[in-house]
C-alpha positions in Angstrom: 56.0 27.1 -37.8 56.3 30.9 -37.2 59.1 32.9 -35.7 57.9 32.0 -32.2 59.3 28.5 -32.6 62.4 27.4 -30.8 65.7 25.9 -32.1 68.4 24.0 -30.3 71.0 26.6 -29.4 73.8 24.1 -29.9 73.0 23.9 -33.6 74.2 26.9 -35.7 71.4 29.0 -37.2 70.8 28.1 -40.8 69.0 30.7 -43.1 67.2 30.3 -46.3 66.3 33.5 -48.2 63.5 33.5 -50.8 64.5 36.2 -53.3 66.3 36.8 -56.6 70.0 36.0 -56.2 71.0 39.4 -57.7 68.6 41.4 -55.5 70.5 43.9 -53.4 68.4 43.1 -50.3 69.3 39.5 -50.6 73.0 40.3 -50.9 73.0 42.6 -47.9 71.2 40.2 -45.7 73.7 37.4 -46.7 76.5 39.8 -45.9 75.1 40.4 -42.4 74.7 36.6 -41.8 78.4 36.1 -42.8 79.6 38.9 -40.6 78.1 37.1 -37.6 80.1 34.0 -38.4 77.0 32.0 -39.4 76.8 29.5 -42.2 76.2 30.8 -45.7 72.5 31.5 -46.2 70.8 29.3 -48.8 69.2 31.4 -51.6 65.9 30.1 -52.9 65.0 31.8 -56.2 61.5 33.2 -56.6 61.5 31.6 -60.0 61.9 28.2 -58.4 59.1 29.0 -56.0 56.7 30.0 -58.8 57.6 26.9 -60.8 57.0 24.6 -57.8 60.7 23.6 -57.5 61.5 25.2 -54.1 62.5 23.1 -51.1 62.9 24.0 -47.5 64.7 22.1 -44.7 63.6 21.5 -41.1 64.9 24.0 -38.6 66.2 26.6 -41.1 64.9 30.2 -40.7 63.2 31.4 -43.9 63.2 35.1 -44.8 61.1 36.0 -47.8 62.2 39.0 -49.7 60.8 41.1 -52.6 60.3 39.4 -55.9 62.3 42.3 -57.3 62.4 43.2 -61.0 63.0 39.8 -62.7 61.0 39.8 -65.9 60.0 36.1 -65.8 59.0 36.3 -62.1 56.9 39.4 -63.0 55.2 37.5 -65.9 54.3 34.5 -63.7 53.0 36.8 -60.9 50.8 38.6 -63.4 49.6 35.4 -64.9 50.5 36.7 -68.3 51.1 34.6 -71.5 53.8 36.9 -72.8 56.4 39.4 -71.4 55.2 42.1 -68.9 56.4 45.6 -69.4 58.3 46.3 -66.1 57.8 50.0 -66.5 54.0 50.1 -66.8 52.0 51.3 -63.8 48.9 49.3 -64.6 48.4 45.7 -63.6 49.0 45.9 -59.8 45.8 44.1 -59.0 46.8 41.1 -61.0 50.3 41.2 -59.5 48.9 41.3 -56.0 46.6 38.3 -56.6 49.5 36.3 -58.0 51.9 37.4 -55.2 49.6 36.7 -52.3 48.7 33.3 -53.7 52.4 32.5 -54.0 53.1 33.7 -50.4 50.3 31.5 -49.1 51.8 28.5 -50.9 55.2 29.4 -49.5 53.8 29.5 -46.0 52.4 26.0 -46.4 55.6 24.6 -47.9 57.8 26.1 -45.1 55.5 24.8 -42.4 55.2 21.4 -44.0 59.0 21.1 -44.1 59.3 22.0 -40.4 61.2 25.2 -41.2 60.7 28.5 -39.3 59.2 31.4 -41.2 59.8 35.1 -40.4 56.4 36.2 -41.8 52.8 35.3 -42.0 51.1 35.3 -45.4 48.0 37.1 -44.1 50.1 40.0 -42.6 52.2 40.3 -45.7 49.1 40.5 -47.8 47.7 43.2 -45.6 50.9 45.2 -45.8 50.6 45.2 -49.6 47.0 46.4 -49.4 46.9 50.1 -48.5 43.2 50.1 -47.8 43.4 47.1 -45.5 46.5 48.5 -43.7 44.7 51.8 -43.1 41.6 50.0 -41.7 43.7 47.7 -39.5 45.7 50.6 -38.0 42.7 52.8 -37.5 40.8 50.0 -35.7 43.8 49.5 -33.4 43.8 53.2 -32.6 47.0 54.0 -34.5 46.8 57.6 -35.9 46.4 57.6 -39.7 45.3 60.4 -42.2 41.5 60.4 -42.7 40.1 58.7 -45.7 39.4 60.9 -48.7 37.5 60.6 -52.0 39.2 58.9 -54.9 37.3 60.7 -57.6 39.5 63.8 -57.8 37.0 66.0 -56.1 39.1 67.0 -53.1 42.7 67.5 -52.1 44.2 64.1 -51.3 47.0 61.6 -51.7 45.6 59.1 -54.1 47.4 55.7 -54.2 47.0 52.5 -56.1 45.6 50.1 -53.5 48.3 47.5 -54.1 51.1 49.8 -55.4 54.6 50.4 -54.0 57.6 52.8 -54.3 55.2 55.7 -55.0 54.1 54.0 -58.3 51.0 55.8 -59.5 50.7 58.0 -56.4 48.9 61.2 -57.2 49.2 64.3 -54.9 46.0 66.1 -55.9 45.4 69.7 -54.9 41.9 71.2 -55.4 41.4 74.9 -55.1 37.9 75.8 -56.2 37.6 74.9 -59.9 41.3 74.4 -60.3 43.1 71.1 -59.8 46.8 70.2 -59.8 48.0 66.6 -59.9 51.6 65.8 -59.1 52.8 62.2 -59.8 55.6 60.1 -61.1 53.3 58.5 -63.6 54.0 59.5 -67.2 50.8 59.4 -69.3 51.1 58.4 -72.9 48.2 58.6 -75.3 48.2 55.9 -78.0 45.7 54.7 -80.6 44.9 51.8 -78.3 44.2 54.1 -75.4 46.1 55.6 -72.4 49.2 54.0 -71.0 50.9 54.9 -67.8 54.7 54.5 -67.1 56.7 54.7 -64.0 59.2 57.6 -64.2 62.0 58.9 -62.1 60.8 62.4 -62.9 57.9 63.9 -61.0 55.5 65.7 -63.3 52.5 67.9 -62.9 49.2 67.8 -64.7 46.9 70.8 -64.7 44.3 70.1 -67.4 41.1 68.6 -66.1 40.9 66.0 -69.0 44.4 64.8 -68.2 43.7 64.5 -64.5 40.4 62.7 -65.1 42.1 60.3 -67.5 45.0 59.7 -65.2 42.7 58.8 -62.3 40.4 56.8 -64.5 43.2 54.5 -65.6 44.6 54.2 -62.1 41.1 53.3 -60.8 41.1 50.1 -62.8 43.5 48.6 -60.2 41.7 50.0 -57.2 42.5 53.2 -55.3 42.9 54.3 -51.8 42.9 58.0 -50.9 43.9 59.9 -47.8 43.4 63.6 -46.9 46.5 65.6 -47.5 48.4 66.2 -44.3 50.7 69.1 -44.3 54.1 67.9 -43.0 56.9 69.5 -41.1 59.5 71.2 -43.2 63.3 71.5 -42.8 65.1 74.2 -44.7 62.1 74.7 -46.9 61.7 71.0 -47.7 58.8 68.8 -46.6 59.9 65.8 -44.6 58.8 62.4 -43.4 60.5 59.4 -41.8 61.1 55.8 -42.7 61.4 53.9 -39.4 62.5 50.3 -39.6 61.3 47.9 -36.9 62.9 44.6 -36.1 61.0 42.2 -33.9 58.6 45.0 -33.1 61.4 47.4 -32.0 62.3 50.6 -33.8 65.9 50.2 -34.8 66.7 52.6 -37.6 65.3 55.9 -38.8 66.0 58.1 -41.8 64.5 61.5 -42.5 63.4 62.0 -46.1 63.0 65.5 -47.5 61.8 66.8 -50.8 60.5 69.9 -52.6 57.8 67.7 -54.1 55.0 66.0 -52.2 56.7 62.6 -52.7 59.8 62.2 -50.5 60.9 58.8 -52.0 64.6 58.8 -52.5 64.4 57.4 -56.0 62.2 60.3 -57.0 64.6 63.1 -56.0 64.1 63.0 -52.2 67.1 63.4 -50.0 68.2 62.0 -46.7 67.8 64.7 -44.1 69.8 65.3 -40.9 68.2 63.2 -38.2 69.9 65.1 -35.4 68.4 68.3 -36.8 65.0 66.7 -37.0 65.2 65.6 -33.4 66.2 69.0 -32.3 63.3 70.5 -34.2 60.7 68.3 -32.6 62.3 67.8 -29.2 63.0 64.7 -27.2 59.4 64.0 -26.1 58.0 64.1 -29.6 60.9 62.1 -31.0 60.2 59.3 -28.6 56.5 59.5 -29.5 57.5 59.0 -33.2 59.4 55.8 -32.3 56.5 54.7 -30.1 54.1 55.3 -33.0 56.1 53.2 -35.4 56.2 50.4 -32.8 52.5 50.6 -32.3 52.0 50.2 -36.1 54.5 47.2 -36.0 52.4 45.6 -33.2 49.6 45.3 -35.7 51.9 43.0 -37.8 53.4 40.8 -35.1 54.1 37.9 -37.5 56.4 40.0 -39.7 60.0 40.2 -38.3 61.0 43.4 -40.1 58.9 46.3 -41.4 59.6 49.7 -43.0 57.1 52.2 -41.5 56.5 55.7 -42.9 55.7 58.3 -40.3 54.2 61.6 -41.3 55.2 64.3 -38.9 52.4 66.8 -39.2 52.9 70.6 -39.2 50.0 70.6 -36.8 52.0 68.8 -34.2 50.3 65.4 -34.8 52.1 62.4 -36.2 50.5 59.7 -38.3 51.4 56.5 -40.1 51.4 56.8 -43.8 52.5 53.4 -45.0 53.6 50.0 -43.7 56.1 48.2 -46.0 56.8 44.5 -45.7 60.1 45.0 -47.6 61.1 48.5 -46.4 64.5 47.8 -45.0 66.8 48.8 -48.0 68.6 51.7 -46.3 72.3 51.1 -47.2 75.0 52.4 -44.9 72.5 53.5 -42.3 73.5 52.5 -38.8 70.9 51.8 -36.1 69.7 54.0 -33.3 71.7 54.1 -30.1 70.3 51.8 -27.4 68.4 49.6 -29.8 69.3 46.2 -31.3 70.4 48.1 -34.4 73.1 50.1 -32.7 76.3 49.9 -34.8 74.8 47.8 -37.6 72.6 48.3 -40.6 69.1 47.1 -40.9 70.2 43.6 -42.0 72.7 43.3 -39.2 69.9 44.2 -36.8 67.7 41.5 -38.1 70.4 38.8 -37.8 71.3 40.0 -34.3 67.7 39.9 -33.3 67.3 36.3 -34.6 70.5 35.2 -32.9 69.1 36.6 -29.6 65.8 34.8 -30.1 67.0 31.4 -31.3 70.6 31.0 -30.0 70.7 32.7 -26.6 
């Protein structure tokens, strides 16, 4: 049963959240549920899901959150016999296969129990596949950067096909015979071969052998590359936007700025001044940015909340860079005026939307 199902408005909404109990997203969503005076949400641990011990109840609304950074959950999703190094970049293809299989089983278990799910397994799987997402958006007429070569022969943003949080992303610049690769991946050469580690420090590789080895290791998990789009700048810093949609509506937006090609906040990016950005682009283009995010969300109608990255081009054109199934972690960010998120954070907007849908 998907989020289009109906509930008896006389019965208080009951939530179940699939996630790790100490995950911040889970905690913030639970806070939002309590603030609306609703019963305490039931937490279903990912570990129980993967061990086949999870249960769901008829009528409860089920939100599935990120598996997070639990070591045992990661081991099970990778299908590994021993511990998984949580800092390694490699292995995303195996993780994706384990994760999508688990989400499909979750979907079946929720439907069998007569519960209401706020996702579809197929759309979550697509959101975690950059190549599939790009193709879906392009087919729907949603502007995206053109596809580029993954072999390092042209300037491009090269991404692991199933990566997240900028893990393994390479911003490659090609100028004649010279190449420059900017990435958060730290490359370590060992006797056993090359190992890549996620790092909070963005680093630059200039030597061709290093760049070729970097791309060669990343390619083992599959790559997706897009032409480098020069973005708008604010105070000398490139910027993009994370727009959160709830029930298909754009409710929250944050400007991210950086001196490096990656604007992710955990990699040194900073929250920019949204009012300044709006003044820079003007009211008409700002509304077009929100419309663009909603057009991307419309391609994922079965996922209640999405984090959508909008690339405001210096050429005046805006494009979608990413669609994230778990992109709502923007603490202390209140929603846009006139939207369901006004006056509340991203989790409050989700709960408010669900109350409006199921308990009018």
